[in-house]
C-alpha positions as CSV (number, residue, x, y, z in Angstrom):
1,X,0.1,0.0,0.1
2,X,2.1,2.9,-1.3
3,X,1.5,6.3,0.2
4,X,2.5,9.6,-1.4
5,X,5.2,8.8,-4.0
6,X,7.1,11.3,-5.9
7,X,6.2,10.2,-9.6
8,X,5.6,12.3,-12.8
9,X,1.8,11.7,-12.3
10,X,1.8,13.3,-8.9
11,X,3.7,16.2,-10.1
12,X,1.5,16.4,-13.0
13,X,-1.5,17.1,-10.6
14,X,0.2,20.2,-8.9
15,X,-1.0,22.7,-11.5
16,X,-2.2,25.2,-9.2
17,X,-1.7,26.8,-5.9
18,X,-4.5,25.0,-4.2
19,X,-3.3,21.5,-5.3
20,X,0.3,22.5,-4.3
21,X,-0.8,23.5,-0.7
22,X,-2.7,20.2,-0.3
23,X,0.5,18.5,-1.6
24,X,2.7,20.2,1.0
25,X,0.0,19.7,3.7
26,X,0.2,16.1,3.1
27,X,4.1,15.9,3.1
28,X,4.1,17.9,6.4
29,X,2.1,14.9,7.9
30,X,4.6,12.4,6.9
31,X,6.9,11.7,10.1
32,X,10.1,10.9,8.1
33,X,9.7,14.3,6.4
34,X,9.4,13.5,2.8
35,X,7.4,11.8,-0.1
36,X,8.5,8.5,-1.0
37,X,10.1,7.5,-4.3
38,X,9.8,4.9,-6.6
39,X,12.8,3.3,-5.5
40,X,11.3,2.8,-1.9
41,X,8.4,0.8,-3.6
42,X,11.1,-1.1,-5.5
43,X,13.1,-1.8,-2.4
44,X,10.0,-3.3,-0.6
45,X,9.3,-5.7,-3.6
46,X,12.9,-6.7,-3.6
47,X,12.7,-7.6,0.2
48,X,9.4,-9.6,-0.8
49,X,11.2,-11.7,-3.3
50,X,13.9,-12.8,-1.0
51,X,14.0,-15.6,1.2
52,X,13.8,-13.6,4.2
53,X,10.2,-12.6,3.6
54,X,9.3,-16.6,2.7
55,X,7.0,-16.9,5.7
56,X,5.1,-13.5,5.0
57,X,1.9,-14.3,3.6
58,X,-1.6,-12.3,3.5
59,X,-0.1,-9.0,4.6
60,X,-0.7,-5.5,3.6
61,X,2.4,-3.6,3.8
62,X,2.0,-0.1,4.1
63,X,5.1,1.9,2.6
64,X,4.0,5.5,3.5
65,X,6.8,6.9,5.5
66,X,4.4,6.8,8.6
67,X,1.8,9.0,7.0
68,X,-1.0,6.6,8.2
69,X,0.1,6.5,11.9
70,X,-1.4,10.0,12.2
71,X,-5.0,9.1,11.0
72,X,-7.1,8.9,14.0
73,X,-9.1,5.5,13.8
74,X,-7.2,4.5,10.8
75,X,-7.2,0.6,10.8
76,X,-6.1,-1.6,8.0
């Protein structure tokens, strides 16, 4: 479950001041202090294809820099 990831698609949505303010507000809520990168998602996938994760099944893996931890009542 990727969070806010810096992709061309996300950047393309930042066409006006309102969109930019909303984006900056979201980034400010990320405990790690920045949006993720496609590499962050790729690194999680790389971990999943190693034997180190061979007993991991049926899980939702949240890759969002901690963003979801700040949402009251958030449950997966």
